[in-house]
C-alpha positions as CSV (number, residue, x, y, z in Angstrom):
1,M,14.7,2.3,10.8
2,A,13.6,-1.3,10.0
3,T,15.9,-4.3,10.3
4,E,15.4,-7.6,8.5
5,T,16.1,-11.4,8.8
6,F,14.7,-14.3,6.7
7,V,12.1,-16.6,8.3
8,L,10.1,-19.6,7.3
9,P,6.5,-20.7,8.1
10,G,6.2,-22.4,11.5
11,E,9.4,-21.1,12.9
12,I,9.2,-19.7,16.4
13,I,10.4,-16.1,16.4
14,D,13.2,-15.6,19.0
15,P,12.0,-12.9,21.4
16,V,15.4,-11.3,21.1
17,S,14.5,-10.5,17.5
18,L,11.4,-8.5,18.5
19,P,11.4,-4.8,19.2
20,S,10.8,-3.6,22.7
21,H,9.3,-0.2,23.6
22,P,8.7,1.1,27.1
23,K,5.3,2.5,26.3
24,L,3.9,1.1,23.0
25,P,2.4,-2.4,22.7
26,L,4.0,-4.7,20.2
27,K,2.2,-4.5,16.8
28,L,2.0,-7.6,14.7
29,G,1.7,-7.0,10.9
30,P,1.1,-9.2,7.9
31,G,2.7,-12.7,7.8
32,L,2.7,-13.3,11.6
33,R,0.4,-14.9,14.1
34,H,0.2,-14.9,17.9
35,I,0.1,-18.3,19.6
36,P,-0.9,-17.7,23.3
37,P,0.5,-17.0,25.6
38,N,3.7,-15.5,24.2
39,T,4.7,-17.3,21.0
40,I,4.9,-15.5,17.6
41,A,5.3,-17.5,14.4
42,P,5.4,-16.6,10.7
43,T,2.7,-17.9,8.4
44,V,4.7,-17.2,5.2
45,A,8.3,-17.2,4.1
46,G,10.0,-13.8,3.8
47,Q,12.0,-11.1,5.5
48,L,11.1,-10.5,9.2
49,C,11.1,-6.8,9.5
50,T,11.0,-4.8,12.7
51,D,10.5,-1.1,13.4
52,K,11.7,-0.2,16.9
53,R,10.3,3.3,16.7
54,K,6.8,2.0,16.1
55,N,7.4,-1.2,18.1
56,A,6.1,-3.1,15.0
57,V,7.1,-6.4,13.4
58,W,5.9,-8.0,10.2
59,V,7.0,-10.3,7.3
60,E,7.7,-8.9,3.9
61,F,6.7,-11.4,1.3
62,N,5.7,-11.3,-2.4
63,G,2.4,-13.1,-2.1
64,S,-0.2,-12.9,-4.9
65,R,-3.2,-12.5,-2.7
66,Y,-3.9,-9.3,-0.7
67,I,-5.2,-9.8,2.8
68,P,-6.6,-6.6,4.3
69,T,-4.9,-5.4,7.5
70,V,-6.1,-2.6,9.7
71,G,-4.1,0.6,9.0
72,D,-3.2,-0.4,5.4
73,L,-3.5,2.3,2.8
74,V,-5.2,0.9,-0.3
75,I,-6.5,2.0,-3.7
76,A,-10.1,0.8,-3.9
77,T,-12.4,0.7,-7.0
78,I,-16.0,1.7,-6.4
79,Q,-18.4,-1.0,-7.4
80,K,-21.8,0.2,-6.3
81,S,-23.5,2.3,-3.6
82,S,-26.4,2.2,-1.1
83,V,-28.1,4.9,0.9
84,D,-25.1,5.4,3.3
85,L,-22.3,3.2,1.9
86,Y,-20.1,2.7,-1.1
87,Y,-18.9,-0.8,-1.8
88,A,-15.4,-1.0,-3.2
89,S,-13.1,-3.7,-4.6
90,L,-9.6,-4.1,-3.2
91,S,-8.6,-7.1,-5.2
92,D,-10.1,-10.0,-7.3
93,Y,-9.8,-12.3,-4.2
94,T,-11.1,-10.0,-1.5
95,P,-14.8,-9.4,-0.6
96,N,-15.9,-5.9,-1.4
97,A,-15.1,-3.4,1.4
98,S,-17.6,-0.9,2.7
99,L,-16.9,2.8,2.8
100,P,-19.3,5.2,4.6
101,Q,-20.4,8.0,2.3
102,L,-19.7,10.6,5.1
103,S,-16.1,9.2,5.6
104,F,-14.6,12.1,3.7
105,E,-13.2,15.4,5.0
106,G,-16.0,17.9,5.5
107,A,-18.6,15.5,4.1
108,T,-22.3,16.0,4.8
109,K,-25.3,14.6,3.1
110,K,-25.2,17.6,0.7
111,T,-21.4,17.8,0.2
112,R,-20.4,14.2,0.1
113,P,-18.5,13.1,-3.0
114,Q,-20.7,11.6,-5.7
115,L,-18.8,8.4,-6.7
116,S,-20.0,5.9,-9.3
117,S,-18.8,2.5,-10.5
118,G,-15.2,2.5,-11.6
119,N,-14.2,5.6,-9.6
120,L,-11.0,5.2,-7.5
121,V,-10.4,6.2,-3.9
122,Y,-7.3,6.2,-1.7
123,A,-8.4,4.9,1.6
124,R,-7.3,3.4,4.9
125,V,-8.5,0.0,6.2
126,T,-10.3,0.4,9.5
127,L,-11.7,-3.2,10.0
128,A,-10.2,-6.4,8.8
129,N,-10.9,-9.9,10.1
130,K,-12.0,-13.2,8.6
131,H,-15.5,-13.0,10.0
132,M,-16.4,-9.6,8.5
133,D,-16.0,-7.8,5.2
134,P,-13.3,-5.0,5.3
135,E,-14.2,-1.4,6.1
136,L,-12.5,1.7,4.9
137,E,-12.2,5.4,5.6
138,C,-11.1,8.4,3.6
139,V,-10.6,10.7,6.6
140,S,-8.7,10.4,9.8
141,S,-11.1,9.6,12.6
142,S,-8.8,11.5,15.1
143,T,-8.2,14.7,13.1
144,G,-11.1,14.9,10.7
145,K,-8.7,15.7,7.9
146,S,-8.2,13.7,4.7
147,E,-4.4,13.5,5.2
148,G,-4.0,12.7,1.5
149,L,-7.0,10.2,1.3
150,G,-10.0,10.6,-0.9
151,P,-11.1,10.3,-4.5
152,L,-8.4,9.9,-7.2
153,T,-9.4,11.8,-10.3
154,G,-7.7,11.5,-13.7
155,G,-4.6,9.4,-14.0
156,M,-4.3,5.7,-14.6
157,L,-4.2,2.6,-12.4
158,F,-1.5,-0.1,-12.7
159,T,-1.3,-3.5,-11.0
160,I,2.0,-4.4,-9.3
161,S,3.1,-7.2,-7.0
162,L,2.4,-6.9,-3.2
163,G,6.2,-6.9,-2.7
164,M,6.7,-3.9,-5.0
165,A,3.8,-2.1,-3.3
166,R,5.6,-2.5,0.0
167,R,8.9,-1.3,-1.4
168,L,7.3,1.8,-2.9
169,M,5.7,2.6,0.5
170,L,8.9,2.3,2.5
171,P,9.9,5.6,4.3
172,K,13.1,5.6,2.2
173,P,12.5,3.5,-0.9
174,V,16.0,4.2,-2.3
175,E,17.9,3.2,0.8
176,Q,15.6,0.5,2.2
177,G,14.2,-1.0,-1.0
178,N,16.9,-0.3,-3.6
179,L,14.2,1.4,-5.6
180,V,15.6,4.3,-7.6
181,V,13.5,4.4,-10.8
182,L,11.1,7.1,-9.7
183,D,13.9,9.3,-8.3
184,E,15.8,8.9,-11.6
185,L,12.7,9.9,-13.6
186,G,12.3,13.0,-11.4
187,A,16.0,13.8,-11.9
188,Q,15.4,13.6,-15.7
189,G,12.7,16.3,-15.3
190,V,9.7,14.1,-15.5
191,A,6.9,15.5,-13.3
192,F,4.3,13.1,-12.0
193,E,2.1,12.2,-9.0
194,I,1.5,8.7,-7.6
195,A,-0.5,7.0,-4.9
196,V,0.4,3.4,-3.8
197,G,-1.9,0.9,-2.2
198,R,-0.8,-2.1,-0.2
199,N,-3.3,-4.1,-2.3
200,G,-0.9,-4.1,-5.2
201,K,-2.2,-1.0,-7.0
202,V,-0.4,2.2,-8.0
203,W,-2.2,5.3,-9.4
204,V,-0.1,7.6,-11.6
205,D,-1.1,11.0,-12.9
206,S,0.9,13.6,-14.9
207,K,0.5,16.4,-17.4
208,N,-0.3,14.0,-20.3
209,V,-1.2,10.4,-21.1
210,K,2.2,9.6,-22.6
211,T,4.1,10.6,-19.4
212,T,1.6,8.8,-17.2
213,L,2.1,5.6,-19.3
214,A,5.9,6.0,-19.1
215,V,5.9,6.3,-15.4
216,G,3.6,3.3,-15.0
217,K,5.7,1.3,-17.4
218,A,8.8,2.1,-15.4
219,I,7.2,0.8,-12.2
220,V,5.7,-2.3,-13.7
221,E,8.9,-3.2,-15.6
222,T,11.1,-2.7,-12.6
223,D,8.7,-5.0,-10.7
224,E,8.2,-7.8,-13.2
225,K,11.9,-8.0,-14.3
226,G,13.3,-7.5,-10.9
227,L,15.6,-4.7,-12.1
228,G,18.6,-3.7,-10.1
229,V,19.6,-0.2,-9.3
230,E,21.7,0.4,-12.5
231,D,19.1,-1.1,-14.8
232,Q,16.4,1.0,-13.2
233,K,18.5,4.1,-13.9
234,K,19.0,3.0,-17.6
235,L,15.2,2.4,-18.0
236,A,14.3,5.7,-16.5
237,R,16.7,7.6,-18.7
238,K,15.5,5.8,-21.8
239,L,11.8,6.5,-21.0
240,A,12.6,10.1,-20.2
241,R,14.4,10.6,-23.6
242,D,11.3,9.3,-25.4
243,L,9.0,11.8,-23.9
């Protein structure tokens, strides 16, 4: 369970606020930097979040520019390919990321997916620093399984704020992010599938285009208008009635 407190850039994080785990090293996420030897300071204003179970700490902020971080799940758009690599866009302000063509479950030179410009993939960031372009994978390096990663076929892609993406990706979006619109759509009998990228992208697929557009509209409108719980429920019910 994550806890939160508001922080400003340049503040020194009180060590008491940091999680402590007997075995796991402390993991610093987006919005924080380490100043040797033991100082941790935020680089942005936002909510300082800690997860004691994972011994992780990060700052939730609604920035407009995505900065790749190792471990992030992202939705990437294929731009071009070479002999062994695909090159994919994560955002308008990020260098293209490289994705090995064999980085898919069970992929060989004969069975690897044939992706072309405009195709979408759900991937994990494996390399991210200011000196090198990002690198991605669509298979777990430890298990060899896709674990939900890989090409996204059909559906539609919508752009959302980075803050909304993080809310959608919380373990419990309803309790932790006050995000009920998708649960309410499901309660109204609307069937759909989504994939959310930390880079401010959400892919939606359903039985028909009208439903896909309705689900995407629900997410985007909740994000752009900052809708509260009751307004999210009203929006979901209205969209469901129109289907």
